[in-house]
N, CA, C and O atoms as a CHARMM CRD file, in Angstrom:
* protein
*
  352
    1    1 UNK  N     66.19800 110.29200 121.63200 PROA 1      0.00000
    2    1 UNK  CA    64.91200 108.96100 120.58700 PROA 1      0.00000
    3    1 UNK  C     63.82700 109.70200 120.82100 PROA 1      0.00000
    4    1 UNK  O     63.60600 109.99000 121.99800 PROA 1      0.00000
    5    2 UNK  N     62.62500 110.32600 119.47000 PROA 2      0.00000
    6    2 UNK  CA    61.80900 110.88800 119.47200 PROA 2      0.00000
    7    2 UNK  C     60.63000 110.00300 119.48800 PROA 2      0.00000
    8    2 UNK  O     60.83600 109.06000 118.72300 PROA 2      0.00000
    9    3 UNK  N     59.43700 109.93000 120.07400 PROA 3      0.00000
   10    3 UNK  CA    59.26400 109.51400 120.65800 PROA 3      0.00000
   11    3 UNK  C     57.59500 109.74400 120.05100 PROA 3      0.00000
   12    3 UNK  O     57.05400 110.75100 120.50800 PROA 3      0.00000
   13    4 UNK  N     56.92300 109.07700 119.27500 PROA 4      0.00000
   14    4 UNK  CA    55.10000 110.16300 118.56500 PROA 4      0.00000
   15    4 UNK  C     54.02700 109.83200 119.31800 PROA 4      0.00000
   16    4 UNK  O     53.70100 108.75900 119.82700 PROA 4      0.00000
   17    5 UNK  N     53.51100 110.92500 119.32100 PROA 5      0.00000
   18    5 UNK  CA    51.41500 110.30100 119.45000 PROA 5      0.00000
   19    5 UNK  C     50.89300 110.26200 119.31000 PROA 5      0.00000
   20    5 UNK  O     50.48400 111.37000 118.96400 PROA 5      0.00000
   21    6 UNK  N     50.00500 109.36900 119.24600 PROA 6      0.00000
   22    6 UNK  CA    48.82800 109.01300 118.51200 PROA 6      0.00000
   23    6 UNK  C     47.94900 109.78600 118.84800 PROA 6      0.00000
   24    6 UNK  O     47.55700 109.65100 120.00800 PROA 6      0.00000
   25    7 UNK  N     47.52600 110.49700 118.29400 PROA 7      0.00000
   26    7 UNK  CA    45.80000 111.02500 118.64200 PROA 7      0.00000
   27    7 UNK  C     44.69400 109.92500 117.98100 PROA 7      0.00000
   28    7 UNK  O     44.89400 109.68900 116.78900 PROA 7      0.00000
   29    8 UNK  N     43.29300 109.06300 118.75300 PROA 8      0.00000
   30    8 UNK  CA    42.77300 108.22000 118.87100 PROA 8      0.00000
   31    8 UNK  C     41.70700 109.28700 118.80700 PROA 8      0.00000
   32    8 UNK  O     41.53800 110.03400 119.77100 PROA 8      0.00000
   33    9 UNK  N     40.76600 109.41900 117.38000 PROA 9      0.00000
   34    9 UNK  CA    39.38200 110.72100 117.85800 PROA 9      0.00000
   35    9 UNK  C     38.16000 109.41500 117.71100 PROA 9      0.00000
   36    9 UNK  O     37.79700 108.70000 116.77700 PROA 9      0.00000
   37   10 UNK  N     37.93100 109.49300 118.55800 PROA 10     0.00000
   38   10 UNK  CA    35.85500 109.27000 119.19400 PROA 10     0.00000
   39   10 UNK  C     35.19400 109.08800 118.09600 PROA 10     0.00000
   40   10 UNK  O     34.50900 108.06500 118.09100 PROA 10     0.00000
   41   11 UNK  N     35.15700 109.91700 116.89200 PROA 11     0.00000
   42   11 UNK  CA    33.45700 110.36300 116.23700 PROA 11     0.00000
   43   11 UNK  C     33.47700 109.12200 115.84600 PROA 11     0.00000
   44   11 UNK  O     34.30400 108.24600 116.09800 PROA 11     0.00000
   45   12 UNK  N     32.63700 109.09000 115.29000 PROA 12     0.00000
   46   12 UNK  CA    31.80000 108.02000 114.50000 PROA 12     0.00000
   47   12 UNK  C     32.37700 108.24900 113.50900 PROA 12     0.00000
   48   12 UNK  O     32.57900 109.42600 113.20800 PROA 12     0.00000
   49   13 UNK  N     32.95700 106.90200 112.44600 PROA 13     0.00000
   50   13 UNK  CA    32.71600 107.04100 111.07000 PROA 13     0.00000
   51   13 UNK  C     31.63700 106.28900 110.26300 PROA 13     0.00000
   52   13 UNK  O     30.94100 105.30900 110.52800 PROA 13     0.00000
   53   14 UNK  N     31.73700 107.04000 109.25200 PROA 14     0.00000
   54   14 UNK  CA    30.50400 106.02800 108.26500 PROA 14     0.00000
   55   14 UNK  C     30.39100 105.13200 108.80200 PROA 14     0.00000
   56   14 UNK  O     29.57400 104.86500 109.68300 PROA 14     0.00000
   57   15 UNK  N     31.42500 104.33700 108.23600 PROA 15     0.00000
   58   15 UNK  CA    31.97700 102.67900 108.28400 PROA 15     0.00000
   59   15 UNK  C     31.27300 102.44100 110.00400 PROA 15     0.00000
   60   15 UNK  O     30.16900 102.96100 110.17000 PROA 15     0.00000
   61   16 UNK  N     31.48000 102.18900 110.41000 PROA 16     0.00000
   62   16 UNK  CA    31.22600 102.40800 112.26100 PROA 16     0.00000
   63   16 UNK  C     29.96800 102.45900 111.92100 PROA 16     0.00000
   64   16 UNK  O     29.44300 101.34600 111.92300 PROA 16     0.00000
   65   17 UNK  N     29.47600 103.07700 111.71200 PROA 17     0.00000
   66   17 UNK  CA    27.95900 103.65700 110.95800 PROA 17     0.00000
   67   17 UNK  C     27.56500 102.18300 110.63600 PROA 17     0.00000
   68   17 UNK  O     27.53000 101.15300 111.30900 PROA 17     0.00000
   69   18 UNK  N     27.33700 102.43200 109.58400 PROA 18     0.00000
   70   18 UNK  CA    26.91200 101.30700 108.60400 PROA 18     0.00000
   71   18 UNK  C     27.44200  99.79200 109.01200 PROA 18     0.00000
   72   18 UNK  O     26.48400  99.11600 108.64000 PROA 18     0.00000
   73   19 UNK  N     28.04100  99.21700 109.35200 PROA 19     0.00000
   74   19 UNK  CA    28.17500  97.87000 110.33000 PROA 19     0.00000
   75   19 UNK  C     27.46500  97.94300 111.44600 PROA 19     0.00000
   76   19 UNK  O     26.83800  96.90900 111.67600 PROA 19     0.00000
   77   20 UNK  N     27.30900  98.98800 112.40100 PROA 20     0.00000
   78   20 UNK  CA    26.41800  98.99600 112.55300 PROA 20     0.00000
   79   20 UNK  C     25.52000  98.48900 112.85700 PROA 20     0.00000
   80   20 UNK  O     25.43200  97.64700 113.75100 PROA 20     0.00000
   81   21 UNK  N     23.89400  99.27500 111.54600 PROA 21     0.00000
   82   21 UNK  CA    23.20500  99.49400 111.55900 PROA 21     0.00000
   83   21 UNK  C     23.21100  98.24200 110.40700 PROA 21     0.00000
   84   21 UNK  O     22.13700  97.73500 110.08400 PROA 21     0.00000
   85   22 UNK  N     24.16600  97.89600 109.95900 PROA 22     0.00000
   86   22 UNK  CA    23.82900  96.20500 109.04900 PROA 22     0.00000
   87   22 UNK  C     24.07700  94.79500 110.05100 PROA 22     0.00000
   88   22 UNK  O     23.63600  93.71800 109.64900 PROA 22     0.00000
   89   23 UNK  N     24.62600  94.85800 111.04500 PROA 23     0.00000
   90   23 UNK  CA    24.63900  94.13600 112.54700 PROA 23     0.00000
   91   23 UNK  C     23.15200  94.04200 112.81900 PROA 23     0.00000
   92   23 UNK  O     22.66100  92.94100 112.56800 PROA 23     0.00000
   93   24 UNK  N     22.11600  95.23100 113.40800 PROA 24     0.00000
   94   24 UNK  CA    21.48200  94.81800 113.95300 PROA 24     0.00000
   95   24 UNK  C     20.02500  94.75600 113.33500 PROA 24     0.00000
   96   24 UNK  O     19.01300  94.60800 114.02000 PROA 24     0.00000
   97   25 UNK  N     20.04200  94.89100 111.91700 PROA 25     0.00000
   98   25 UNK  CA    19.41300  94.91700 111.09700 PROA 25     0.00000
   99   25 UNK  C     19.24500  92.62800 110.53300 PROA 25     0.00000
  100   25 UNK  O     18.54600  91.82600 109.91400 PROA 25     0.00000
  101   26 UNK  N     20.65100  92.76600 111.48800 PROA 26     0.00000
  102   26 UNK  CA    20.84900  91.03400 110.47200 PROA 26     0.00000
  103   26 UNK  C     19.67000  90.24800 112.43500 PROA 26     0.00000
  104   26 UNK  O     18.77100  89.43300 112.64600 PROA 26     0.00000
  105   27 UNK  N     20.30400  90.95000 113.05600 PROA 27     0.00000
  106   27 UNK  CA    19.35600  90.16800 114.27600 PROA 27     0.00000
  107   27 UNK  C     18.46200  90.92200 114.35800 PROA 27     0.00000
  108   27 UNK  O     18.27100  91.10000 115.56100 PROA 27     0.00000
  109   28 UNK  N     17.80100  91.47000 113.80400 PROA 28     0.00000
  110   28 UNK  CA    15.94700  91.82100 113.45800 PROA 28     0.00000
  111   28 UNK  C     15.22600  90.59400 112.55900 PROA 28     0.00000
  112   28 UNK  O     14.23400  89.86500 112.58900 PROA 28     0.00000
  113   29 UNK  N     16.38800  90.87000 111.75700 PROA 29     0.00000
  114   29 UNK  CA    15.68300  90.00600 110.85100 PROA 29     0.00000
  115   29 UNK  C     15.19600  87.88800 110.44700 PROA 29     0.00000
  116   29 UNK  O     14.28500  87.22800 109.94700 PROA 29     0.00000
  117   30 UNK  N     17.11900  87.60600 111.37500 PROA 30     0.00000
  118   30 UNK  CA    17.19200  86.67000 111.94100 PROA 30     0.00000
  119   30 UNK  C     16.12900  85.48100 112.84000 PROA 30     0.00000
  120   30 UNK  O     15.91900  84.31700 113.18000 PROA 30     0.00000
  121   31 UNK  N     15.59300  87.33800 112.86300 PROA 31     0.00000
  122   31 UNK  CA    14.10000  86.41600 113.89800 PROA 31     0.00000
  123   31 UNK  C     13.25100  86.09300 113.56600 PROA 31     0.00000
  124   31 UNK  O     12.33200  85.56400 114.19200 PROA 31     0.00000
  125   32 UNK  N     13.31900  86.27100 112.75500 PROA 32     0.00000
  126   32 UNK  CA    11.99600  85.68200 110.48100 PROA 32     0.00000
  127   32 UNK  C     11.75900  84.12200 111.03100 PROA 32     0.00000
  128   32 UNK  O     12.80400  83.50000 111.22400 PROA 32     0.00000
  129   33 UNK  N     10.82200  83.59300 111.23800 PROA 33     0.00000
  130   33 UNK  CA    10.29500  82.47800 110.56600 PROA 33     0.00000
  131   33 UNK  C     10.19000  81.53100 112.45700 PROA 33     0.00000
  132   33 UNK  O     10.67700  81.55200 113.58700 PROA 33     0.00000
  133   34 UNK  N      9.17400  80.83100 111.58600 PROA 34     0.00000
  134   34 UNK  CA     8.07800  79.91200 112.56100 PROA 34     0.00000
  135   34 UNK  C      9.04100  78.92500 113.90600 PROA 34     0.00000
  136   34 UNK  O      9.06500  78.84700 115.13400 PROA 34     0.00000
  137   35 UNK  N      9.74300  78.30500 112.69700 PROA 35     0.00000
  138   35 UNK  CA    10.49400  77.57500 113.26200 PROA 35     0.00000
  139   35 UNK  C     12.03400  77.52700 113.24700 PROA 35     0.00000
  140   35 UNK  O     12.46400  78.00900 112.19900 PROA 35     0.00000
  141   36 UNK  N     13.00200  77.09500 114.08500 PROA 36     0.00000
  142   36 UNK  CA    13.63100  76.92200 114.35200 PROA 36     0.00000
  143   36 UNK  C     14.53100  76.86700 113.62900 PROA 36     0.00000
  144   36 UNK  O     15.45900  77.60200 113.96900 PROA 36     0.00000
  145   37 UNK  N     14.79600  75.90600 112.12100 PROA 37     0.00000
  146   37 UNK  CA    14.94000  75.82600 110.97300 PROA 37     0.00000
  147   37 UNK  C     14.95100  77.04900 109.66200 PROA 37     0.00000
  148   37 UNK  O     15.73800  77.59400 108.88800 PROA 37     0.00000
  149   38 UNK  N     13.63900  77.03400 109.99500 PROA 38     0.00000
  150   38 UNK  CA    12.96500  78.73500 109.24300 PROA 38     0.00000
  151   38 UNK  C     14.24200  79.49500 109.77500 PROA 38     0.00000
  152   38 UNK  O     15.42600  79.19700 109.61500 PROA 38     0.00000
  153   39 UNK  N     13.75600  80.41700 110.36100 PROA 39     0.00000
  154   39 UNK  CA    14.77300  81.36200 111.82700 PROA 39     0.00000
  155   39 UNK  C     16.29500  80.92400 110.62400 PROA 39     0.00000
  156   39 UNK  O     16.35300  81.32000 109.46000 PROA 39     0.00000
  157   40 UNK  N     17.14200  80.23400 111.16600 PROA 40     0.00000
  158   40 UNK  CA    18.58100  79.87000 111.04500 PROA 40     0.00000
  159   40 UNK  C     18.80800  79.77500 109.43000 PROA 40     0.00000
  160   40 UNK  O     19.90000  80.24900 109.12000 PROA 40     0.00000
  161   41 UNK  N     18.04900  79.27900 108.31800 PROA 41     0.00000
  162   41 UNK  CA    17.48100  79.75900 106.83400 PROA 41     0.00000
  163   41 UNK  C     17.50500  80.96800 106.45700 PROA 41     0.00000
  164   41 UNK  O     18.44200  81.54400 105.90400 PROA 41     0.00000
  165   42 UNK  N     16.63800  81.32700 106.69800 PROA 42     0.00000
  166   42 UNK  CA    16.02800  82.93000 107.03500 PROA 42     0.00000
  167   42 UNK  C     17.92500  84.26600 106.81000 PROA 42     0.00000
  168   42 UNK  O     18.44400  84.99500 105.96400 PROA 42     0.00000
  169   43 UNK  N     18.21300  83.70000 108.43500 PROA 43     0.00000
  170   43 UNK  CA    19.34900  84.48200 109.52400 PROA 43     0.00000
  171   43 UNK  C     20.61100  84.33700 107.98600 PROA 43     0.00000
  172   43 UNK  O     21.13400  85.30200 107.43000 PROA 43     0.00000
  173   44 UNK  N     20.76800  83.20000 107.70300 PROA 44     0.00000
  174   44 UNK  CA    21.62700  82.64800 106.64600 PROA 44     0.00000
  175   44 UNK  C     21.58600  83.39000 105.54300 PROA 44     0.00000
  176   44 UNK  O     22.67300  83.78300 105.12000 PROA 44     0.00000
  177   45 UNK  N     20.41300  83.75000 104.84100 PROA 45     0.00000
  178   45 UNK  CA    20.46600  84.73600 103.45400 PROA 45     0.00000
  179   45 UNK  C     20.10900  85.99900 103.49900 PROA 45     0.00000
  180   45 UNK  O     19.79200  86.38300 102.37300 PROA 45     0.00000
  181   46 UNK  N     19.95400  87.39800 104.87800 PROA 46     0.00000
  182   46 UNK  CA    20.12800  87.73300 105.19600 PROA 46     0.00000
  183   46 UNK  C     21.68200  87.96000 105.57700 PROA 46     0.00000
  184   46 UNK  O     22.35600  88.87300 105.10100 PROA 46     0.00000
  185   47 UNK  N     22.18700  86.94100 106.56200 PROA 47     0.00000
  186   47 UNK  CA    23.42000  87.41100 107.25100 PROA 47     0.00000
  187   47 UNK  C     24.41900  87.01400 105.74200 PROA 47     0.00000
  188   47 UNK  O     25.64000  87.17200 105.76600 PROA 47     0.00000
  189   48 UNK  N     23.91300  86.65200 104.87200 PROA 48     0.00000
  190   48 UNK  CA    25.06300  86.38300 103.59700 PROA 48     0.00000
  191   48 UNK  C     24.90800  88.03300 102.62900 PROA 48     0.00000
  192   48 UNK  O     25.85200  88.66800 102.15900 PROA 48     0.00000
  193   49 UNK  N     23.55300  88.36500 102.56100 PROA 49     0.00000
  194   49 UNK  CA    23.68400  89.01800 101.71100 PROA 49     0.00000
  195   49 UNK  C     24.20700  90.36200 102.51300 PROA 49     0.00000
  196   49 UNK  O     24.31300  91.13600 101.56200 PROA 49     0.00000
  197   50 UNK  N     24.52800  90.97700 103.46500 PROA 50     0.00000
  198   50 UNK  CA    25.15400  92.58900 104.58400 PROA 50     0.00000
  199   50 UNK  C     26.30900  91.43700 104.73900 PROA 50     0.00000
  200   50 UNK  O     27.11600  91.54900 105.66100 PROA 50     0.00000
  201   51 UNK  N     26.37600  90.48100 103.95700 PROA 51     0.00000
  202   51 UNK  CA    27.76600  90.32000 104.65500 PROA 51     0.00000
  203   51 UNK  C     28.47200  90.54800 103.29300 PROA 51     0.00000
  204   51 UNK  O     29.31400  91.42500 103.48100 PROA 51     0.00000
  205   52 UNK  N     28.48400  90.24600 102.35100 PROA 52     0.00000
  206   52 UNK  CA    28.86200  90.28200 100.85000 PROA 52     0.00000
  207   52 UNK  C     28.65700  91.99800 100.32900 PROA 52     0.00000
  208   52 UNK  O     29.18200  92.43800  99.30700 PROA 52     0.00000
  209   53 UNK  N     27.65700  92.94600 101.40900 PROA 53     0.00000
  210   53 UNK  CA    27.65300  93.78000 101.32300 PROA 53     0.00000
  211   53 UNK  C     28.80900  94.72500 101.93500 PROA 53     0.00000
  212   53 UNK  O     29.28200  95.82400 101.64600 PROA 53     0.00000
  213   54 UNK  N     29.04200  93.67900 102.99500 PROA 54     0.00000
  214   54 UNK  CA    29.60000  95.08100 103.95900 PROA 54     0.00000
  215   54 UNK  C     30.96700  94.67100 103.24500 PROA 54     0.00000
  216   54 UNK  O     31.61000  95.66700 102.91200 PROA 54     0.00000
  217   55 UNK  N     31.24900  94.10500 103.09600 PROA 55     0.00000
  218   55 UNK  CA    32.60800  93.26100 102.25100 PROA 55     0.00000
  219   55 UNK  C     32.70600  94.41800 101.43100 PROA 55     0.00000
  220   55 UNK  O     33.25500  95.43500 101.85500 PROA 55     0.00000
  221   56 UNK  N     32.26200  94.35100 100.39300 PROA 56     0.00000
  222   56 UNK  CA    32.07500  95.35600  99.12400 PROA 56     0.00000
  223   56 UNK  C     32.36900  96.74300  99.53100 PROA 56     0.00000
  224   56 UNK  O     33.31100  97.38500  99.06500 PROA 56     0.00000
  225   57 UNK  N     31.33900  97.30000 100.62600 PROA 57     0.00000
  226   57 UNK  CA    31.81400  98.94100 101.34700 PROA 57     0.00000
  227   57 UNK  C     32.93700  98.84400 102.02300 PROA 57     0.00000
  228   57 UNK  O     33.38100  99.91000 102.45000 PROA 57     0.00000
  229   58 UNK  N     33.39600  98.10100 102.19700 PROA 58     0.00000
  230   58 UNK  CA    35.04000  98.06000 103.15900 PROA 58     0.00000
  231   58 UNK  C     35.99300  98.23800 102.84400 PROA 58     0.00000
  232   58 UNK  O     36.97600  98.60500 103.48800 PROA 58     0.00000
  233   59 UNK  N     35.80200  97.87400 101.16300 PROA 59     0.00000
  234   59 UNK  CA    37.06900  97.31800 100.44900 PROA 59     0.00000
  235   59 UNK  C     37.26300  95.12200 100.32900 PROA 59     0.00000
  236   59 UNK  O     37.82100  94.53900  99.40000 PROA 59     0.00000
  237   60 UNK  N     36.54700  94.37900 101.67400 PROA 60     0.00000
  238   60 UNK  CA    36.91300  93.45600 101.95100 PROA 60     0.00000
  239   60 UNK  C     36.89000  91.68100 100.33600 PROA 60     0.00000
  240   60 UNK  O     36.66700  91.97300  99.16100 PROA 60     0.00000
  241   61 UNK  N     37.01200  90.98300 100.53000 PROA 61     0.00000
  242   61 UNK  CA    36.59800  89.79900  99.82700 PROA 61     0.00000
  243   61 UNK  C     35.15100  89.36800  99.80000 PROA 61     0.00000
  244   61 UNK  O     34.84400  88.43700 100.54400 PROA 61     0.00000
  245   62 UNK  N     34.11100  89.98600  98.95200 PROA 62     0.00000
  246   62 UNK  CA    32.90800  89.00300  99.38200 PROA 62     0.00000
  247   62 UNK  C     32.36700  88.78900  99.41100 PROA 62     0.00000
  248   62 UNK  O     31.24200  89.19500  99.70000 PROA 62     0.00000
  249   63 UNK  N     33.19400  87.21600  98.85600 PROA 63     0.00000
  250   63 UNK  CA    32.98000  85.95500  99.04200 PROA 63     0.00000
  251   63 UNK  C     33.00300  85.48300 100.96500 PROA 63     0.00000
  252   63 UNK  O     32.10700  85.02800 101.67600 PROA 63     0.00000
  253   64 UNK  N     34.67700  85.91300 101.32400 PROA 64     0.00000
  254   64 UNK  CA    34.41000  86.19200 102.80200 PROA 64     0.00000
  255   64 UNK  C     33.06500  86.45300 103.50200 PROA 64     0.00000
  256   64 UNK  O     32.27600  85.88800 104.25900 PROA 64     0.00000
  257   65 UNK  N     33.24500  87.72800 102.77700 PROA 65     0.00000
  258   65 UNK  CA    32.11900  88.25900 103.82800 PROA 65     0.00000
  259   65 UNK  C     30.71700  88.24800 104.00300 PROA 65     0.00000
  260   65 UNK  O     29.97600  88.81100 104.80800 PROA 65     0.00000
  261   66 UNK  N     30.43200  87.08400 102.58300 PROA 66     0.00000
  262   66 UNK  CA    28.87200  86.13500 102.48100 PROA 66     0.00000
  263   66 UNK  C     29.20800  85.48200 103.80700 PROA 66     0.00000
  264   66 UNK  O     28.70300  85.64100 104.91900 PROA 66     0.00000
  265   67 UNK  N     30.10900  84.77100 103.42700 PROA 67     0.00000
  266   67 UNK  CA    30.68900  82.99500 104.27600 PROA 67     0.00000
  267   67 UNK  C     29.92700  83.53500 105.61100 PROA 67     0.00000
  268   67 UNK  O     28.77800  83.39400 106.02900 PROA 67     0.00000
  269   68 UNK  N     30.71100  83.99700 105.93900 PROA 68     0.00000
  270   68 UNK  CA    31.23600  84.71800 107.61200 PROA 68     0.00000
  271   68 UNK  C     29.75900  85.40500 108.03200 PROA 68     0.00000
  272   68 UNK  O     29.23400  85.21200 109.12900 PROA 68     0.00000
  273   69 UNK  N     29.01500  86.47800 106.66800 PROA 69     0.00000
  274   69 UNK  CA    27.60100  86.84000 107.81700 PROA 69     0.00000
  275   69 UNK  C     26.71500  85.38600 107.72500 PROA 69     0.00000
  276   69 UNK  O     25.96500  84.97400 108.61000 PROA 69     0.00000
  277   70 UNK  N     26.92400  84.88600 106.75400 PROA 70     0.00000
  278   70 UNK  CA    25.64600  83.45100 106.65500 PROA 70     0.00000
  279   70 UNK  C     26.36300  82.06300 107.37700 PROA 70     0.00000
  280   70 UNK  O     26.23100  80.86000 107.15100 PROA 70     0.00000
  281   71 UNK  N     26.90800  82.58000 108.02500 PROA 71     0.00000
  282   71 UNK  CA    27.35600  81.97400 108.76800 PROA 71     0.00000
  283   71 UNK  C     26.80300  82.22100 110.67800 PROA 71     0.00000
  284   71 UNK  O     26.45100  81.56500 111.65900 PROA 71     0.00000
  285   72 UNK  N     27.09400  83.82300 110.17200 PROA 72     0.00000
  286   72 UNK  CA    26.22300  84.21700 111.83700 PROA 72     0.00000
  287   72 UNK  C     25.17100  85.02500 111.97500 PROA 72     0.00000
  288   72 UNK  O     25.00900  85.69500 112.99500 PROA 72     0.00000
  289   73 UNK  N     24.37300  85.04400 110.98900 PROA 73     0.00000
  290   73 UNK  CA    23.29500  85.22700 110.12700 PROA 73     0.00000
  291   73 UNK  C     22.71400  83.50500 110.76700 PROA 73     0.00000
  292   73 UNK  O     21.81300  83.68900 111.58500 PROA 73     0.00000
  293   74 UNK  N     22.91500  82.52900 110.64300 PROA 74     0.00000
  294   74 UNK  CA    22.55200  81.14200 110.71200 PROA 74     0.00000
  295   74 UNK  C     22.66900  80.33700 112.07900 PROA 74     0.00000
  296   74 UNK  O     21.93000  79.38100 112.31300 PROA 74     0.00000
  297   75 UNK  N     23.73800  80.82500 113.05400 PROA 75     0.00000
  298   75 UNK  CA    23.64200  80.72000 114.05100 PROA 75     0.00000
  299   75 UNK  C     22.71100  81.87500 114.77100 PROA 75     0.00000
  300   75 UNK  O     21.72700  81.23400 115.14000 PROA 75     0.00000
  301   76 UNK  N     22.53000  83.15800 115.13400 PROA 76     0.00000
  302   76 UNK  CA    21.65100  83.95600 115.42200 PROA 76     0.00000
  303   76 UNK  C     20.54600  83.55700 114.96500 PROA 76     0.00000
  304   76 UNK  O     19.63500  83.69800 115.78200 PROA 76     0.00000
  305   77 UNK  N     20.08100  82.87700 113.47000 PROA 77     0.00000
  306   77 UNK  CA    18.09000  83.18900 114.07300 PROA 77     0.00000
  307   77 UNK  C     18.43500  81.66900 114.21100 PROA 77     0.00000
  308   77 UNK  O     17.37200  81.04900 114.18800 PROA 77     0.00000
  309   78 UNK  N     19.54700  80.79100 114.35000 PROA 78     0.00000
  310   78 UNK  CA    19.13300  78.94000 115.28000 PROA 78     0.00000
  311   78 UNK  C     19.46600  79.60200 116.65300 PROA 78     0.00000
  312   78 UNK  O     20.58900  79.09700 116.61800 PROA 78     0.00000
  313   79 UNK  N     19.47900  80.30100 117.85400 PROA 79     0.00000
  314   79 UNK  CA    19.33800  80.72600 118.76500 PROA 79     0.00000
  315   79 UNK  C     18.11400  81.49000 119.01800 PROA 79     0.00000
  316   79 UNK  O     17.31900  81.21000 119.91500 PROA 79     0.00000
  317   80 UNK  N     17.99500  82.42300 118.23100 PROA 80     0.00000
  318   80 UNK  CA    16.03800  82.45900 119.18500 PROA 80     0.00000
  319   80 UNK  C     15.34700  82.29600 118.69500 PROA 80     0.00000
  320   80 UNK  O     15.40500  81.90600 117.52900 PROA 80     0.00000
  321   81 UNK  N     14.08500  82.56000 119.48300 PROA 81     0.00000
  322   81 UNK  CA    12.99700  81.53000 119.93700 PROA 81     0.00000
  323   81 UNK  C     12.04800  82.25000 119.02200 PROA 81     0.00000
  324   81 UNK  O     12.71800  82.85800 118.18800 PROA 81     0.00000
  325   82 UNK  N     10.78600  82.42400 118.84300 PROA 82     0.00000
  326   82 UNK  CA    10.21400  82.87400 117.50900 PROA 82     0.00000
  327   82 UNK  C      9.24200  84.36900 118.80800 PROA 82     0.00000
  328   82 UNK  O      8.59000  85.30100 118.33700 PROA 82     0.00000
  329   83 UNK  N      9.40600  84.19000 120.02400 PROA 83     0.00000
  330   83 UNK  CA     8.79700  84.93400 120.87800 PROA 83     0.00000
  331   83 UNK  C      9.97300  86.17700 120.96900 PROA 83     0.00000
  332   83 UNK  O      9.64900  87.22500 121.52700 PROA 83     0.00000
  333   84 UNK  N     11.07900  86.05400 120.51300 PROA 84     0.00000
  334   84 UNK  CA    12.51300  86.73300 121.38500 PROA 84     0.00000
  335   84 UNK  C     12.27000  88.12500 119.52500 PROA 84     0.00000
  336   84 UNK  O     13.30700  88.78300 119.44900 PROA 84     0.00000
  337   85 UNK  N     12.03300  88.21800 119.24600 PROA 85     0.00000
  338   85 UNK  CA    11.40100  88.99100 118.16500 PROA 85     0.00000
  339   85 UNK  C     10.60300  89.62800 117.38100 PROA 85     0.00000
  340   85 UNK  O     10.90700  90.00400 116.24900 PROA 85     0.00000
  341   86 UNK  N      9.20900  89.84300 118.08500 PROA 86     0.00000
  342   86 UNK  CA     8.22000  90.27200 116.75300 PROA 86     0.00000
  343   86 UNK  C      8.18600  91.30000 116.17800 PROA 86     0.00000
  344   86 UNK  O      8.18600  92.40600 116.71800 PROA 86     0.00000
  345   87 UNK  N      8.15000  91.06200 114.92700 PROA 87     0.00000
  346   87 UNK  CA     8.19000  92.29500 114.59000 PROA 87     0.00000
  347   87 UNK  C      7.27900  93.02000 113.44300 PROA 87     0.00000
  348   87 UNK  O      7.45000  93.65200 112.40100 PROA 87     0.00000
  349   88 UNK  N      5.64900  92.30300 114.68600 PROA 88     0.00000
  350   88 UNK  CA     4.19700  93.04900 114.16600 PROA 88     0.00000
  351   88 UNK  C      4.21000  94.25700 115.29000 PROA 88     0.00000
  352   88 UNK  O      3.30600  95.09300 115.30800 PROA 88     0.00000
């Protein structure tokens, strides 16, 4: 019986770096707005754009990426307080 041993590389790929940067940017920008509704709305918009972009770069469905990103962005924006993230 032959056994194959697969080596895994711990090198950060450009895709992983890009997706990590997109996730960090989404978290930061989801804090924009003074009310919970404003932060959820801006988070949804930013998340949808980032999700669609990430899906396009990775070869996924742009629509699914936008929907998932919008949901994550809205949830993140709604979960933050105005004092949580200060962009000044």
